[in-house]
C-alpha positions as CSV (number, residue, x, y, z in Angstrom):
1,M,28.6,-18.8,60.1
2,N,29.9,-17.7,57.4
3,I,27.8,-18.7,54.2
4,P,25.5,-16.1,52.3
5,R,22.0,-17.2,52.8
6,I,18.2,-16.0,52.3
7,L,14.7,-17.3,53.0
8,I,12.4,-16.7,50.9
9,G,9.1,-16.5,53.2
10,A,5.6,-15.6,52.3
11,G,2.7,-13.7,53.6
12,A,0.5,-16.9,53.9
13,S,0.0,-20.5,51.8
14,G,-0.4,-19.9,48.4
15,S,0.9,-16.7,47.7
16,G,3.9,-18.2,44.6
17,K,7.1,-18.4,46.8
18,T,7.9,-22.4,46.1
19,L,7.4,-21.1,41.9
20,I,9.4,-17.8,42.7
21,T,11.7,-19.7,44.9
22,C,12.5,-22.2,42.3
23,G,12.0,-19.5,40.1
24,I,15.4,-17.6,42.4
25,L,17.3,-20.7,42.1
26,A,17.6,-21.2,38.6
27,A,18.6,-17.7,38.2
28,L,21.3,-18.5,40.4
29,Q,22.7,-21.6,38.8
30,E,22.1,-19.6,35.9
31,R,24.6,-17.4,37.1
32,G,27.4,-19.6,36.9
33,L,26.5,-20.2,41.3
34,N,26.9,-23.1,43.1
35,V,23.3,-23.3,44.9
36,A,22.3,-25.0,48.2
37,S,18.5,-25.4,49.4
38,F,16.2,-25.7,51.7
39,K,12.4,-26.1,52.9
40,C,12.1,-25.1,56.9
41,G,9.7,-28.0,58.5
42,P,9.1,-31.3,57.7
43,D,7.7,-31.5,53.4
44,Y,9.0,-32.9,51.4
45,I,7.2,-31.8,48.1
46,D,9.0,-28.7,47.9
47,P,12.6,-29.9,47.4
48,M,11.8,-32.4,45.0
49,F,10.5,-29.0,43.4
50,H,14.2,-28.1,44.3
51,S,16.3,-30.3,43.3
52,Q,15.2,-30.7,39.7
53,V,15.9,-27.7,39.1
54,L,19.3,-27.9,40.6
55,G,20.3,-31.8,40.2
56,T,20.9,-32.3,43.3
57,R,19.4,-33.1,47.1
58,S,17.4,-30.1,48.8
59,R,17.5,-30.5,52.4
60,N,14.9,-30.1,55.2
61,L,15.4,-27.9,58.2
62,D,13.5,-28.3,61.2
63,T,13.5,-26.3,64.6
64,F,10.4,-28.1,65.7
65,F,12.9,-31.2,65.7
66,T,15.7,-29.8,65.9
67,G,17.4,-27.0,69.1
68,E,19.0,-24.5,67.9
69,K,22.7,-25.8,67.6
70,V,21.7,-28.6,65.9
71,T,20.2,-26.6,63.0
72,R,23.1,-23.5,62.0
73,A,25.6,-27.4,62.6
74,L,23.3,-28.6,59.5
75,L,22.9,-25.3,57.3
76,E,26.4,-25.2,57.4
77,Q,27.0,-29.4,56.6
78,N,25.1,-29.5,53.7
79,A,25.8,-25.9,52.4
80,R,29.7,-25.6,53.9
81,D,31.3,-25.6,49.6
82,A,28.0,-23.3,48.2
83,D,28.0,-19.7,47.1
84,I,24.7,-19.2,47.5
85,A,22.2,-21.3,50.9
86,V,18.2,-20.6,49.6
87,M,15.9,-21.6,51.9
88,E,12.4,-21.6,52.0
89,G,10.0,-20.8,54.6
90,V,6.1,-22.7,55.1
91,M,2.8,-21.4,55.2
92,G,2.7,-17.4,56.5
93,F,6.0,-17.0,57.8
94,Y,5.1,-16.9,61.7
95,D,3.1,-19.4,61.4
96,G,4.0,-22.3,63.6
97,V,3.0,-25.7,65.8
98,G,-0.8,-25.1,66.8
99,G,-2.2,-22.5,64.7
100,T,-1.2,-20.2,68.2
101,T,2.5,-20.1,68.4
102,T,5.3,-18.9,66.0
103,Q,7.3,-22.2,66.8
104,A,9.2,-23.8,64.1
105,S,8.0,-21.2,62.0
106,A,9.7,-20.3,59.1
107,Y,9.9,-17.1,61.6
108,E,12.3,-19.4,64.0
109,L,13.9,-20.7,60.9
110,S,14.9,-17.0,60.2
111,R,16.0,-16.0,63.7
112,M,17.7,-18.6,63.9
113,T,19.8,-18.7,61.6
114,R,20.8,-14.2,61.0
115,T,18.7,-15.8,57.4
116,P,18.1,-12.9,56.2
117,A,14.4,-12.5,55.0
118,V,12.3,-11.8,52.2
119,L,8.8,-12.3,51.9
120,V,6.8,-13.3,49.1
121,L,3.6,-11.1,48.5
122,D,0.4,-11.9,46.5
123,C,-1.5,-8.7,45.9
124,R,-4.1,-9.7,43.4
125,G,-6.6,-6.6,44.3
126,M,-4.4,-4.6,46.4
127,S,-2.1,-1.3,46.4
128,V,-1.5,1.0,49.0
129,S,-3.2,-2.2,50.8
130,I,0.1,-2.8,51.0
131,A,2.1,-0.9,52.9
132,A,0.0,-1.9,55.8
133,Y,-0.4,-5.6,54.8
134,M,3.4,-5.7,55.1
135,K,3.7,-2.7,58.0
136,G,1.8,-5.6,60.6
137,F,5.1,-8.2,59.5
138,L,7.4,-5.8,60.2
139,E,6.1,-4.3,63.5
140,Y,5.4,-8.1,64.3
141,R,8.6,-9.2,65.8
142,G,11.3,-7.0,66.5
143,D,13.9,-9.9,65.1
144,N,11.9,-10.5,62.3
145,Q,15.2,-10.5,59.8
146,I,12.3,-9.5,57.1
147,Q,15.3,-7.5,54.8
148,G,13.2,-7.3,51.9
149,V,10.2,-7.6,49.4
150,I,8.7,-9.1,46.1
151,L,6.0,-8.1,45.1
152,N,3.8,-11.2,42.9
153,Q,1.4,-10.9,40.9
154,L,1.7,-6.7,40.2
155,S,0.5,-5.4,37.1
156,P,4.4,-4.2,35.8
157,M,2.1,0.1,35.6
158,L,2.1,-0.3,39.4
159,Y,5.2,-1.2,39.9
160,Q,7.2,1.5,40.0
161,R,4.9,3.2,42.6
162,M,4.0,0.5,45.1
163,K,7.8,0.0,45.1
164,G,8.4,4.4,45.8
165,L,6.0,4.0,47.9
166,L,6.9,1.2,50.4
167,E,10.8,2.0,50.4
168,K,10.0,6.2,51.4
169,E,7.4,4.7,54.4
170,L,8.4,1.1,55.6
171,H,12.0,2.0,55.0
172,L,12.5,-1.6,53.2
173,E,13.9,-2.9,50.5
174,V,11.8,-3.8,46.9
175,L,13.9,-6.2,45.8
176,G,11.2,-6.6,42.1
177,Y,7.7,-7.7,41.2
178,V,6.9,-11.3,38.9
179,P,3.5,-10.8,36.6
180,K,1.4,-13.1,36.0
181,V,2.7,-16.0,34.3
182,D,0.3,-18.9,33.5
183,D,2.5,-21.0,31.5
184,C,5.0,-21.4,34.5
185,V,2.8,-22.2,36.9
186,I,2.7,-25.0,39.9
187,D,-0.6,-26.2,40.0
188,S,-1.6,-26.6,43.6
189,R,-4.8,-29.7,44.8
190,H,-5.8,-30.2,48.4
191,L,-3.3,-32.2,50.3
192,G,-0.5,-29.9,48.5
193,L,1.1,-28.9,45.7
194,V,1.7,-31.7,42.6
195,K,4.2,-33.7,42.9
196,P,7.6,-32.8,40.0
197,E,6.8,-35.6,37.2
198,E,3.2,-35.0,37.3
199,I,3.7,-31.6,35.5
200,P,4.8,-31.7,32.0
201,D,8.6,-29.7,30.8
202,L,9.0,-28.7,34.7
203,L,12.1,-27.7,33.8
204,E,11.6,-25.9,30.8
205,R,8.8,-24.0,32.6
206,L,11.5,-23.0,35.4
207,K,14.1,-21.8,33.2
208,R,11.2,-19.4,31.3
209,L,10.4,-18.0,35.0
210,A,14.0,-17.8,36.2
211,N,15.2,-15.7,32.4
212,I,11.6,-13.4,33.7
213,L,12.9,-12.7,37.1
214,E,16.5,-11.4,35.7
215,K,14.4,-8.9,33.9
216,T,12.0,-8.0,36.4
217,M,13.5,-8.7,40.2
218,D,17.1,-7.2,41.8
219,I,18.7,-10.4,41.3
220,D,22.0,-8.6,42.3
221,A,20.3,-6.6,45.5
222,L,18.7,-9.7,46.4
């Protein structure tokens, strides 16, 4: 497959990957790109948010239900006419079936489809520990496809120092940061995210987020 593609994963659920994925989708679309989006696993709510941004259906890629050949075929079929495909991971990057495997995880999807992965890390309450946390993800599986990281909930004053530290010690591209953006938050409840129609002015919120990401992230590098 020669389709340009990335997978947005995370260190854990609640790290902000759905919000940031939607912001990235909106930023890419604002640049005039034809974007295809996908969700790892059977989740049906996150793709609703993707569809709200893109105005077109978002698809699921679930390696529990389909093997490598079929998963790759579904990606190729549904991203054939796109300029770029963006996949959103599930839970933490390595979290899979049964809580004790990597089957059907974001890691498995990125490996099966040979898709570069970018992890979103919730950096609240951390500084140098971000490097130790990220090093664990890089070393846990040698075929992890992780190419970059986005630092979420990080102070702008700390960003350049953390970027220098991570790139020097881990040789990992730091693609930007996301400051605290209270007016762009997607709320959660005990069974997951609220649905798009429950959020007033959702598209306006995501467009504001896209404008922020254009300033705080290296979209070209992404």
